[in-house]
Each structure stands twice: as C-alpha cells, then as structure tokens.
C-alpha positions, 0 to 999 in steps of 0.5 A: 499500499503507497503513501495516502497523500502521494496516491491522492495526488496521483488521482488528482493529477489523472482526473484533472489531466485526462488519465481516465481516457476514452473508451471508444472506437479508435484507430491506431496507425502510422504517417507522416505529419506536418507540424504547421501552426493552424493546420488540423491533424486530419489534413496534415497527417498522411497515413502509410502502411508501415510494411509497405515502403511504397506507401511510406514513400507516397506519404512522404511525398504528399506531406512534403507537398502539404508543407510546401503549399502551406508555406511551411518550413519544417520536415515531414515527421514519421509518427504514430497516431492514435485517433478517437472517433467522436461519434463513438465515445462511450464513457465521456461527453465529447460533444465540445470536440469539434471533430475526431481527436488525434494524438501524433507521437513522433517515432524518434521520441521516448514517448513512442519508444518507451510507452506506445510501441511497448504497450502495443505489444503488451495489448497484442496489437498486430496490425494498424487499423480500427479497434473498439479500445480503451485509450489511456494516458501516462506522464511523458517519460521525459517529465515534459511539462505543459502550461494550461489555463485553470478552469476554476481560477483562470490562472496559468498552471504547469502540469504534466504532458501525457502520452496516449496508449491503447490500454485494452482491446475489446471484442466488439462495440457491445463490449466497449459500450458495456465497459464505458457504462453506455450500453443501450441494451445490457442483456444483448451485451451478455452474450457478446463478452469474450469467453476467453476471460472466464476464470482469469484474474488480473495480474497481482491477484489470486483467484481467492482475493479476486473473488473476494473483491467482486462483490465490491465491484458489483456494489460499486457498479450498482452505485453508478460507477462505470466499468472504466471508473471501477477499473481505474480504482482497481488498477486493472483492465476494464475487461476484468471488471466487466467480467466481474459484474457479469459473474 
C-alpha cells in the first residue's frame, strides 16, 4: 500500500489531466505529419502502411507537398497516431470536440519508444486499423510539462504532458459500450462477452482475492460507477471488471 497523500496526488493528476482516458472506437496508425501552426491533424497527417515502403514514400511526398503549399519550413515527421472517433466515445461527453481527436507522437521520441510501442505489444496489436478500445494516458517519460489555464481560477498552471496508449482492446462494440457504462441494451451484451476471460484474474491477484473483490465491484457498479471508473480504482483492465459484474 502506498502513501495516502502520494496516491491522492496521483488520482488528482489523472482526473484533472485526462488519465481516465476514452473507451471508444479508435484507430492506431502510422504516418507522416506536417507540424504547421493552424493546420488540422486530419489535413496534415498522411497515413502509410508501415510494412509497405511504397506506401511510406507516397505519404512522404504528399506531406512534403502539403508543407510547401502551406508555406511551412519544417520537415515531414514519421509519427505513430491514435485517433478517437468523436461519434463513438462511450464513457465521456465529447460534444465539445470539433471533430475526431488525434494524438500524434514522433517515432524518434521516448514517448513512442518507451510507452506507445511497448504498450502495443502488450495489448496484442499486430496490425494498424480500427479497434474498439480503451485509450489511456501516462506521464511523458521525459518529464515534459505543459502550461494550461485553470478552468476554476483562470490562472496559468504547469501540468504533466501525457502520452496516449491503447490499454485494452474489446471484442466488439457491445463490449466497449458496456465497459464505458453506455450500453443501450445490457441484456444484449451478455452473450457478446469474450469467453476467453472466464476464470482469468488480473496480474497481482489470486483467484481467491479476486473472488473476494467481486461483490465490492458489483456494489460499485450498482452505485453508479462505470466499469472504466472501477477499473481505474482497482488498477486493472476494464475487461476484468466487465467479467466480474456479469459473473
């Protein structure tokens, strides 16, 4: 068990800076990015297939042209990109988003090498494309900071810069909706949960201790907490919480 106030500080940072993440339909991909002020991610990111050199070269040429056409002076940057589709976020109100949310991380950075790439391997992502997933965030490994305006006081404050990663992949939309607490038909979801998590327990738990926690997990769900929020409290993947609630 950690120090109480250290843990409280951690929770405060995560809640104020987006640590809870997004349960949604998203996309993991790679592309050439033109970092030009005022250019939208949708227009300045040129996706390529990382196993196809011709695809990469075409994306590079398109990115160079975009930079020239828009008076830019920067070079194209190879980036990993995570996209959350605005119309398919299940655990948060994102109506204030202008469009889909992009997070582009240059592939030469520690953020990619130490966070995004290893997490892709851990999650079992073997191909780029669309997934029903839980996008989560951890502090940038370099300790990078950013300055934002405090919505409560109006003052400028320094916070951690966060790096996105895919925390969990769901089998289908129904499972993602259930995990996000936004299931239109809970009964319909029952038959769609993956069979392969039956009897499984999170890392650091025994079957006995996990079974003892299930009643508390169910009570938390009945009190109005979403599976995603409960998973954050327990420090486990959302799929374990969904399985516990349905057991």
